[in-house]
Residue frames relative to the residue before (quaternion, step in Angstrom):
aa qw qx qy qz dx dy dz
M 1.0000 0.0000 0.0000 0.0000 0.00 0.00 0.00
I 0.6592 0.5059 -0.3257 0.4510 3.58 0.88 -0.88
R 0.6205 0.5627 -0.3341 0.4320 3.56 1.04 -0.81
M 0.6823 0.4955 -0.2642 0.4681 3.47 0.96 -1.03
N 0.6180 0.5411 -0.3364 0.4605 3.57 1.11 -0.69
L 0.6744 0.5052 -0.2814 0.4590 3.51 0.93 -0.95
L 0.6208 0.5437 -0.3196 0.4657 3.50 1.14 -0.78
G 0.6825 0.4866 -0.2786 0.4688 3.54 0.97 -0.90
V 0.6089 0.5383 -0.3273 0.4820 3.58 1.07 -0.76
G 0.6588 0.5246 -0.3066 0.4436 3.60 0.94 -1.03
I 0.6765 0.5035 -0.2947 0.4494 3.56 0.83 -1.00
C 0.7022 0.4732 -0.2766 0.4545 3.59 0.84 -1.01
T 0.6192 0.5387 -0.3399 0.4593 3.61 1.11 -0.72
I 0.6411 0.5239 -0.3230 0.4584 3.57 0.99 -0.89
I 0.6617 0.4959 -0.3052 0.4724 3.59 0.92 -0.90
F 0.6538 0.5204 -0.3135 0.4511 3.58 0.96 -0.96
I 0.7059 0.4347 -0.2784 0.4850 3.61 0.79 -0.89
G 0.5969 0.5801 -0.3613 0.4203 3.57 1.10 -0.65
C 0.5896 0.5879 -0.3652 0.4163 3.58 1.14 -0.65
F 0.6296 0.5541 -0.3396 0.4257 3.60 1.12 -0.66
F 0.6670 0.5085 -0.3084 0.4487 3.57 1.17 -0.47
Y 0.4590 0.6858 -0.4461 0.3464 3.58 1.35 -0.02
G 0.7819 0.2753 -0.2314 0.5092 3.58 -0.80 0.93
E 0.6846 -0.4776 0.3629 0.4142 3.54 -1.36 0.05
G 0.7500 0.3869 -0.3033 0.4424 3.55 -1.16 0.69
G 0.2264 -0.8292 0.4891 0.1482 3.54 1.12 -0.61
M 0.8558 -0.1897 0.1371 0.4613 3.51 -1.22 -0.69
V 0.5267 0.6666 -0.3946 0.3501 3.63 1.14 -0.52
F 0.6217 0.5758 -0.3236 0.4210 3.55 1.04 -0.77
Y 0.7534 0.4204 -0.1870 0.4697 3.57 1.10 -0.78
F 0.6405 0.4955 -0.3422 0.4766 3.56 1.22 0.11
N 0.1332 0.7616 -0.6261 0.1012 3.53 -0.86 1.05
L 0.4493 -0.7355 0.4554 0.2233 3.51 -0.61 1.24
I 0.6655 0.5122 -0.3291 0.4318 3.57 0.86 -0.84
S 0.6427 0.5340 -0.3075 0.4552 3.55 1.00 -0.91
F 0.6481 0.5367 -0.2948 0.4527 3.52 1.02 -0.99
L 0.6759 0.4916 -0.2849 0.4694 3.60 0.97 -0.95
V 0.6461 0.5107 -0.3478 0.4481 3.61 0.91 -0.80
V 0.7036 0.4575 -0.2800 0.4661 3.65 0.78 -0.88
S 0.7159 0.4585 -0.2806 0.4456 3.60 0.77 -0.96
S 0.6722 0.4817 -0.2965 0.4776 3.59 0.90 -0.92
G 0.6439 0.5169 -0.3292 0.4580 3.63 0.90 -0.80
T 0.6743 0.4939 -0.2965 0.4621 3.58 0.86 -0.94
I 0.6777 0.4727 -0.2943 0.4803 3.59 0.83 -0.95
G 0.6351 0.5329 -0.3447 0.4402 3.63 1.00 -0.81
V 0.6269 0.5214 -0.3360 0.4715 3.65 1.01 -0.76
A 0.6197 0.5480 -0.3377 0.4491 3.59 1.02 -0.85
F 0.7068 0.4434 -0.2674 0.4820 3.62 0.87 -0.94
L 0.6355 0.5070 -0.3356 0.4758 3.64 1.09 -0.46
S 0.7060 0.4808 -0.2530 0.4543 3.57 1.09 -0.77
Y 0.8418 0.1511 -0.0234 0.5177 3.60 0.88 -0.90
P 0.5647 -0.5765 0.4537 0.3781 3.65 -1.15 0.53
Y 0.6425 -0.5424 0.3782 0.3873 3.54 -1.21 0.56
E 0.6519 0.5338 -0.3378 0.4195 3.60 0.94 -0.85
R 0.6378 0.5096 -0.3347 0.4706 3.60 1.07 -0.65
L 0.6352 0.5212 -0.3291 0.4653 3.55 0.98 -0.76
K 0.6562 0.4991 -0.3099 0.4735 3.58 0.92 -0.87
N 0.6507 0.4905 -0.3231 0.4813 3.63 0.97 -0.83
A 0.6351 0.5254 -0.3511 0.4442 3.65 0.90 -0.76
Y 0.6344 0.5236 -0.3358 0.4589 3.57 0.99 -0.73
K 0.6564 0.4956 -0.3134 0.4747 3.61 0.99 -0.85
V 0.6545 0.5056 -0.3309 0.4545 3.59 0.93 -0.85
A 0.6280 0.5338 -0.3430 0.4507 3.60 0.98 -0.80
L 0.6572 0.4945 -0.3227 0.4684 3.60 0.93 -0.83
N 0.6820 0.4884 -0.3006 0.4538 3.61 0.85 -0.94
S 0.6203 0.5718 -0.3565 0.4014 3.61 1.03 -0.64
Y 0.7058 0.4313 -0.2544 0.5011 3.56 1.27 -0.35
K 0.5316 0.5938 -0.4183 0.4356 3.55 1.34 0.17
K 0.6085 -0.5732 0.4187 0.3549 3.48 -1.29 0.52
D 0.4817 -0.6881 0.4701 0.2710 3.57 -0.98 0.86
I 0.5278 -0.5898 0.4931 0.3612 3.61 -1.21 0.49
V 0.7616 0.1032 -0.0629 0.6367 3.52 1.10 -0.80
N 0.3142 -0.8229 0.4519 0.1413 3.52 -0.53 1.17
S 0.8366 0.1592 -0.0233 0.5237 3.54 0.99 -0.68
P 0.6076 -0.5699 0.3996 0.3826 3.68 -1.14 0.49
D 0.6353 0.5505 -0.3534 0.4105 3.58 0.99 -0.68
Q 0.5845 0.5493 -0.3652 0.4725 3.57 1.20 -0.47
I 0.6378 0.5261 -0.3076 0.4710 3.56 1.05 -0.83
V 0.6343 0.5333 -0.3202 0.4591 3.56 1.00 -0.83
N 0.6680 0.4972 -0.2963 0.4678 3.59 0.92 -0.90
I 0.6351 0.5177 -0.3399 0.4617 3.58 1.03 -0.75
L 0.6752 0.5117 -0.2938 0.4427 3.53 0.93 -0.94
L 0.6412 0.5182 -0.3149 0.4703 3.59 1.07 -0.81
D 0.6269 0.5348 -0.3151 0.4708 3.57 1.12 -0.75
I 0.6266 0.5253 -0.3050 0.4883 3.54 1.09 -0.83
S 0.6397 0.5355 -0.3236 0.4465 3.57 0.97 -0.85
V 0.6464 0.5006 -0.3245 0.4757 3.61 0.98 -0.87
R 0.6609 0.5028 -0.3145 0.4598 3.57 0.93 -0.84
S 0.6660 0.5192 -0.3086 0.4378 3.59 0.94 -0.80
R 0.6942 0.4622 -0.2845 0.4728 3.55 0.99 -0.88
S 0.6717 0.5119 -0.2964 0.4461 3.52 1.16 -0.61
D 0.8323 0.2026 -0.0672 0.5116 3.59 0.88 -1.05
G 0.5973 -0.5727 0.3601 0.4308 3.53 1.28 -0.05
V 0.6693 -0.5223 0.3579 0.3888 3.57 -1.28 0.55
L 0.6408 0.5656 -0.3295 0.4011 3.61 0.94 -0.85
S 0.5963 0.5854 -0.3540 0.4201 3.57 1.21 -0.57
L 0.5731 0.6135 -0.3627 0.4044 3.59 1.28 -0.36
E 0.4664 0.6716 -0.4431 0.3676 3.58 1.28 -0.12
K 0.6200 0.5276 -0.3525 0.4614 3.63 1.12 -0.61
V 0.6295 0.5161 -0.3266 0.4803 3.59 1.07 -0.76
E 0.6168 0.5732 -0.3284 0.4280 3.54 1.01 -0.84
K 0.7030 0.4849 -0.2450 0.4590 3.52 0.96 -0.97
T 0.7431 0.4445 -0.2204 0.4490 3.57 1.09 -0.75
T 0.5976 0.6021 -0.3570 0.3910 3.59 1.15 -0.61
T 0.3266 -0.7576 0.5391 0.1694 3.58 -1.03 0.81
I 0.5538 0.5804 -0.3924 0.4500 3.60 1.34 0.02
T 0.4244 -0.7637 0.4307 0.2262 3.54 -0.34 1.34
F 0.6622 0.5213 -0.2993 0.4474 3.56 0.90 -1.05
L 0.6854 0.4816 -0.2858 0.4654 3.58 0.90 -0.94
K 0.5757 0.5750 -0.3523 0.4624 3.60 1.13 -0.69
N 0.6974 0.4789 -0.2714 0.4589 3.55 0.83 -1.04
A 0.6627 0.5077 -0.3030 0.4596 3.58 1.01 -0.90
L 0.6587 0.4807 -0.3255 0.4786 3.64 0.98 -0.73
G 0.5971 0.5576 -0.3663 0.4453 3.61 1.08 -0.65
L 0.6522 0.5095 -0.3146 0.4647 3.60 0.96 -0.82
L 0.6577 0.5300 -0.2892 0.4504 3.53 1.02 -0.88
V 0.6752 0.4768 -0.2842 0.4857 3.54 0.93 -0.96
D 0.6957 0.4924 -0.2845 0.4388 3.61 0.97 -0.76
G 0.5604 -0.6736 0.3487 0.3327 3.53 1.33 0.12
Y 0.3130 0.7527 -0.5206 0.2540 3.61 1.10 0.51
S 0.5022 -0.6580 0.4602 0.3209 3.58 -1.08 0.65
E 0.7021 -0.4671 0.3218 0.4304 3.58 -1.29 0.29
D 0.6817 0.4962 -0.2891 0.4533 3.56 0.91 -0.95
E 0.6412 0.5187 -0.3142 0.4703 3.57 1.05 -0.81
I 0.6459 0.5194 -0.3223 0.4574 3.61 0.93 -0.78
R 0.6615 0.5045 -0.2980 0.4680 3.52 0.93 -1.03
S 0.6817 0.4900 -0.3112 0.4455 3.63 0.83 -0.95
I 0.6722 0.4977 -0.3079 0.4534 3.64 0.85 -0.88
L 0.6839 0.4816 -0.2873 0.4668 3.61 0.91 -0.94
H 0.6420 0.5187 -0.3304 0.4578 3.59 1.01 -0.78
N 0.6259 0.5316 -0.3233 0.4702 3.58 1.09 -0.77
E 0.6319 0.5329 -0.3147 0.4665 3.52 1.02 -0.86
M 0.6708 0.5049 -0.2862 0.4617 3.55 0.96 -0.90
Y 0.6351 0.5436 -0.3139 0.4501 3.57 1.03 -0.83
Y 0.7287 0.4358 -0.2400 0.4706 3.54 0.80 -1.01
F 0.5508 0.5662 -0.3744 0.4856 3.57 1.24 -0.48
K 0.6712 0.4874 -0.2933 0.4753 3.57 0.87 -1.04
T 0.6603 0.5238 -0.3251 0.4288 3.61 0.88 -0.85
R 0.6600 0.4947 -0.3182 0.4674 3.58 0.98 -0.89
R 0.6491 0.5050 -0.3263 0.4660 3.62 0.97 -0.71
Q 0.6431 0.5256 -0.3351 0.4448 3.55 0.99 -0.74
H 0.6010 0.5547 -0.3531 0.4543 3.58 1.13 -0.64
S 0.6565 0.4931 -0.2945 0.4891 3.58 0.99 -0.88
E 0.6430 0.5084 -0.3338 0.4654 3.60 0.87 -0.86
R 0.6486 0.5554 -0.3271 0.4047 3.54 0.92 -0.90
V 0.5693 0.6035 -0.3503 0.4347 3.58 1.14 -0.74
F 0.7371 0.4242 -0.2326 0.4719 3.52 0.76 -1.08
R 0.6385 0.5089 -0.3380 0.4681 3.62 1.06 -0.64
T 0.6278 0.5274 -0.3335 0.4653 3.65 1.06 -0.63
T 0.6894 0.4590 -0.2830 0.4838 3.57 0.91 -0.94
A 0.6249 0.5231 -0.3405 0.4690 3.60 1.09 -0.59
L 0.6169 0.5369 -0.3398 0.4645 3.59 1.16 -0.60
V 0.7749 0.4007 -0.2110 0.4409 3.62 0.85 -0.89
A 0.5132 0.6782 -0.4109 0.3284 3.61 1.19 -0.42
P 0.6694 0.4691 -0.3247 0.4758 3.65 0.88 -0.79
A 0.6029 0.5739 -0.3601 0.4214 3.60 1.12 -0.71
F 0.6713 0.4657 -0.2824 0.5028 3.58 1.06 -0.81
G 0.5595 0.5597 -0.3906 0.4703 3.58 1.22 -0.33
V 0.6540 0.4814 -0.3017 0.4995 3.57 1.04 -0.80
A 0.6026 0.5493 -0.3533 0.4587 3.60 1.08 -0.74
G 0.6507 0.5089 -0.3129 0.4688 3.58 0.96 -0.84
S 0.6454 0.5061 -0.3267 0.4696 3.60 1.01 -0.76
I 0.6292 0.5216 -0.3434 0.4627 3.61 1.03 -0.69
I 0.6171 0.5417 -0.3318 0.4644 3.53 1.06 -0.80
G 0.6684 0.4923 -0.2988 0.4707 3.54 0.96 -0.86
L 0.6606 0.5127 -0.3133 0.4501 3.63 0.97 -0.78
I 0.6115 0.5317 -0.3436 0.4747 3.55 1.13 -0.79
G 0.6563 0.5132 -0.3187 0.4521 3.58 0.96 -0.79
M 0.6322 0.5387 -0.3258 0.4515 3.53 1.11 -0.79
L 0.6673 0.4957 -0.3002 0.4679 3.56 0.97 -0.92
Y 0.6421 0.5275 -0.3256 0.4510 3.56 1.06 -0.77
G 0.7690 0.3737 -0.1836 0.4850 3.52 1.08 -0.76
V 0.2420 0.7804 -0.5395 0.2036 3.55 1.17 0.61
G 0.7711 0.2740 -0.2548 0.5152 3.50 -0.78 1.10
D 0.6922 0.3644 -0.2696 0.5616 3.59 1.34 -0.14
T 0.3388 -0.7837 0.4903 0.1750 3.55 -0.25 1.28
G 0.6263 0.5631 -0.3411 0.4175 3.57 0.98 -0.77
I 0.6709 0.4732 -0.3036 0.4836 3.67 0.92 -0.86
I 0.6422 0.5215 -0.3402 0.4470 3.59 0.93 -0.89
L 0.6721 0.4989 -0.3092 0.4514 3.62 0.84 -0.86
K 0.6550 0.4999 -0.3177 0.4691 3.61 1.11 -0.54
T 0.7560 0.4326 -0.2192 0.4397 3.57 0.94 -0.86
I 0.5357 0.6265 -0.4042 0.3965 3.66 1.23 -0.42
P 0.6622 0.4952 -0.3387 0.4489 3.62 0.82 -0.81
I 0.6165 0.5398 -0.3557 0.4494 3.64 1.02 -0.73
A 0.6613 0.5298 -0.3079 0.4326 3.58 0.92 -0.95
L 0.7367 0.4282 -0.2290 0.4706 3.58 0.93 -0.90
T 0.7223 0.4601 -0.2781 0.4349 3.60 0.73 -0.95
S 0.5593 0.6027 -0.3944 0.4103 3.61 1.09 -0.59
T 0.6693 0.4767 -0.3117 0.4771 3.65 0.81 -0.85
L 0.6205 0.5483 -0.3263 0.4560 3.59 1.00 -0.82
Y 0.6765 0.4992 -0.2842 0.4608 3.60 0.85 -1.05
G 0.6568 0.5294 -0.3060 0.4413 3.58 0.93 -0.92
I 0.6728 0.4910 -0.2816 0.4764 3.60 0.96 -0.94
V 0.6798 0.4792 -0.3053 0.4637 3.63 0.86 -0.91
L 0.6412 0.5313 -0.3305 0.4442 3.60 0.91 -0.86
S 0.6933 0.4968 -0.2671 0.4485 3.54 0.96 -0.98
Y 0.8336 0.3057 -0.1146 0.4456 3.51 0.53 -1.27
Y 0.7147 0.4197 -0.2619 0.4944 3.60 1.24 -0.30
V 0.7630 0.3141 -0.1782 0.5362 3.57 1.26 -0.33
L 0.7948 0.3810 -0.2010 0.4276 3.55 0.42 -1.20
V 0.6687 0.4900 -0.3080 0.4668 3.62 0.89 -0.90
P 0.6664 0.4865 -0.3375 0.4532 3.70 0.86 -0.79
I 0.6263 0.5183 -0.3565 0.4606 3.63 1.05 -0.67
A 0.6592 0.4956 -0.3206 0.4659 3.60 0.88 -0.84
E 0.6546 0.4998 -0.3256 0.4644 3.62 0.92 -0.83
N 0.6469 0.5207 -0.3367 0.4439 3.60 0.99 -0.81
I 0.6171 0.5417 -0.3207 0.4721 3.60 1.02 -0.81
Y 0.6548 0.5234 -0.2976 0.4569 3.57 0.99 -0.92
S 0.7122 0.4538 -0.2678 0.4637 3.56 0.80 -1.05
K 0.6436 0.5022 -0.3385 0.4679 3.61 1.02 -0.69
T 0.6142 0.5390 -0.3394 0.4659 3.60 1.09 -0.70
Q 0.6775 0.4969 -0.2963 0.4541 3.57 0.87 -0.90
K 0.6195 0.5274 -0.3307 0.4783 3.56 1.07 -0.72
E 0.6898 0.4825 -0.2946 0.4523 3.60 0.83 -0.94
L 0.6363 0.5258 -0.3275 0.4598 3.55 1.05 -0.78
F 0.6164 0.5424 -0.3311 0.4649 3.57 1.04 -0.78
M 0.7085 0.4448 -0.2800 0.4709 3.58 0.84 -0.89
Q 0.5991 0.5418 -0.3485 0.4755 3.59 1.16 -0.53
S 0.5951 0.5566 -0.3394 0.4700 3.58 1.16 -0.69
I 0.6496 0.5180 -0.2925 0.4735 3.56 0.98 -0.95
M 0.6822 0.4774 -0.2949 0.4687 3.62 0.92 -0.88
T 0.6138 0.5398 -0.3493 0.4580 3.60 0.98 -0.72
D 0.6859 0.4877 -0.2832 0.4598 3.52 0.83 -1.00
G 0.6804 0.5004 -0.2858 0.4527 3.53 0.92 -0.95
I 0.6635 0.5044 -0.3195 0.4508 3.64 0.86 -0.80
I 0.6418 0.5243 -0.3196 0.4594 3.53 1.01 -0.82
E 0.6696 0.4933 -0.2877 0.4749 3.55 0.97 -0.88
I 0.6282 0.5111 -0.3427 0.4761 3.60 1.03 -0.73
G 0.6129 0.5529 -0.3296 0.4583 3.62 1.11 -0.74
K 0.7038 0.4233 -0.2702 0.5026 3.58 1.09 -0.66
E 0.4267 -0.7092 0.4574 0.3251 3.57 1.32 0.11
Q 0.1112 0.8233 -0.5435 0.1198 3.53 0.88 0.90
N 0.5599 -0.5963 0.4620 0.3428 3.54 -1.12 0.77
L 0.5726 -0.6393 0.3931 0.3301 3.61 -0.90 0.93
Y 0.6408 0.5283 -0.3406 0.4407 3.58 0.97 -0.78
K 0.6722 0.4931 -0.2906 0.4696 3.56 0.96 -0.97
L 0.6255 0.5367 -0.3214 0.4662 3.61 1.05 -0.89
E 0.6344 0.5426 -0.3238 0.4454 3.56 0.96 -0.87
K 0.6741 0.5003 -0.2804 0.4655 3.54 0.91 -1.01
R 0.6586 0.5365 -0.3020 0.4328 3.54 0.99 -0.91
L 0.7168 0.4418 -0.2310 0.4874 3.53 0.91 -1.06
S 0.6164 0.5526 -0.3487 0.4395 3.60 1.06 -0.61
S 0.5707 0.6049 -0.3784 0.4065 3.58 1.21 -0.51
F 0.5879 0.5737 -0.3494 0.4507 3.61 1.31 -0.32
L 0.6790 0.5176 -0.2673 0.4467 3.53 1.19 -0.64
T 0.5378 -0.5725 0.5041 0.3590 3.54 -1.38 0.39
P 0.6537 -0.5190 0.3622 0.4150 3.59 -1.19 0.50
S 0.6514 0.5121 -0.3355 0.4482 3.66 0.92 -0.72
A 0.6611 0.5006 -0.3141 0.4623 3.56 1.01 -0.80
R 0.6118 0.5403 -0.3456 0.4631 3.59 1.11 -0.62
E 0.6760 0.4880 -0.2960 0.4662 3.53 0.93 -0.87
G 0.6682 0.5250 -0.2847 0.4437 3.56 1.02 -0.84
K 0.7276 0.4173 -0.2226 0.4969 3.56 1.19 -0.53
Q 0.3728 0.7658 -0.4724 0.2269 3.61 1.23 0.08
E 0.6531 0.5211 -0.3378 0.4334 3.60 1.00 -0.75
S 0.6651 0.4850 -0.3174 0.4709 3.60 0.94 -0.80
L 0.6462 0.5020 -0.3381 0.4648 3.58 1.01 -0.72
Q 0.5945 0.5616 -0.3523 0.4550 3.58 1.10 -0.64
E 0.6412 0.5348 -0.3148 0.4514 3.54 1.04 -0.86
L 0.6612 0.5088 -0.2952 0.4656 3.49 1.01 -0.87
R 0.5998 0.5469 -0.3446 0.4716 3.56 1.12 -0.63
K 0.6564 0.5046 -0.3126 0.4656 3.56 0.92 -0.95
R 0.6393 0.5248 -0.3247 0.4587 3.59 0.99 -0.82
Y 0.6399 0.5119 -0.3228 0.4737 3.62 1.04 -0.79
I 0.6579 0.5064 -0.3137 0.4609 3.58 0.90 -0.93
R 0.6548 0.4998 -0.3180 0.4693 3.61 0.96 -0.79
M 0.6181 0.5369 -0.3331 0.4677 3.55 1.06 -0.80
K 0.6714 0.4812 -0.3091 0.4713 3.66 0.81 -0.92
T 0.6688 0.4989 -0.3287 0.4425 3.59 0.93 -0.81
E 0.6443 0.5093 -0.3271 0.4675 3.57 1.03 -0.76
Q 0.6492 0.5019 -0.3260 0.4695 3.60 0.95 -0.76
K 0.6347 0.5295 -0.3298 0.4561 3.59 1.04 -0.70
E 0.6479 0.5212 -0.2941 0.4712 3.54 1.05 -0.94
E 0.6528 0.5198 -0.3149 0.4522 3.54 1.03 -0.82
R 0.6396 0.5155 -0.3238 0.4693 3.57 1.04 -0.75
V 0.6467 0.5184 -0.3321 0.4502 3.53 1.01 -0.82
E 0.6491 0.5202 -0.3181 0.4548 3.55 1.00 -0.84
V 0.6370 0.5203 -0.3354 0.4593 3.61 1.01 -0.85
I 0.6568 0.5102 -0.3088 0.4614 3.59 0.93 -0.91
S 0.6538 0.5115 -0.3173 0.4584 3.58 0.94 -0.85
S 0.6646 0.5069 -0.3179 0.4474 3.57 0.92 -0.80
H 0.6298 0.5322 -0.3132 0.4712 3.58 1.13 -0.76
V 0.6538 0.5274 -0.3134 0.4430 3.52 1.04 -0.83
Q 0.6518 0.5277 -0.2796 0.4674 3.48 1.11 -0.91
C 0.6414 0.5071 -0.3140 0.4825 3.58 1.07 -0.80
A 0.6296 0.5457 -0.3242 0.4481 3.60 1.03 -0.75
R 0.6548 0.4997 -0.3122 0.4735 3.56 1.07 -0.71
């Protein structure tokens, strides 16, 4: 998905920039250093006046990470992981999940498994994980807010640049040289402000928002799944419960893998039953 997004952005950017080359003079007509400095310095200045440096630095990191490929791409992958954990838990016991905790690369799942292995109650696990989700969402909203604020003020500084250009034009009435120098400032400043806001900052803020919503959704699935695993929920019931998070198409597409997990569960129950029978038989023979 990230690859296709980048491809789409690349094609649209090439077309967008290509439009500037239409006609005589090409790109030179649309570049003005003063306009660029007015818009960029004004927007960055507002950011520094509005937020602490640490928040700005964190927002930059969050923006970069939001465009990186996810460790887990879809909710159905999370469901399969949880069902596999459930099979392991019922087969080898909850303490066996400590190995899964150490090997998993999903931070939220690692924390949830740690709580389960350490013997926290259902209410304690739910409370701790919900707090983690809440503050995760809050931190992401702070980063998103940085880009939405700068997106809001960038066009305003474009207008400010235009006013600077108009003032220069009025000052230079009767002097063609001054007018020709200030007209480009007046026009390109508005262009830069609009492009910076709606082609750069707003999409970054929206991407952070959508990525956050996706991660929160998957964290909800993990929270629900870990709590049910802790209650030693029947695999069939757990499957139904977790599948309710998926779209109908995702449920159909995962039927084969879920069938495999069912078979594993049935084999596990059969093996446990056979072991109990063997233990009982050995006790009977010893009693004789």
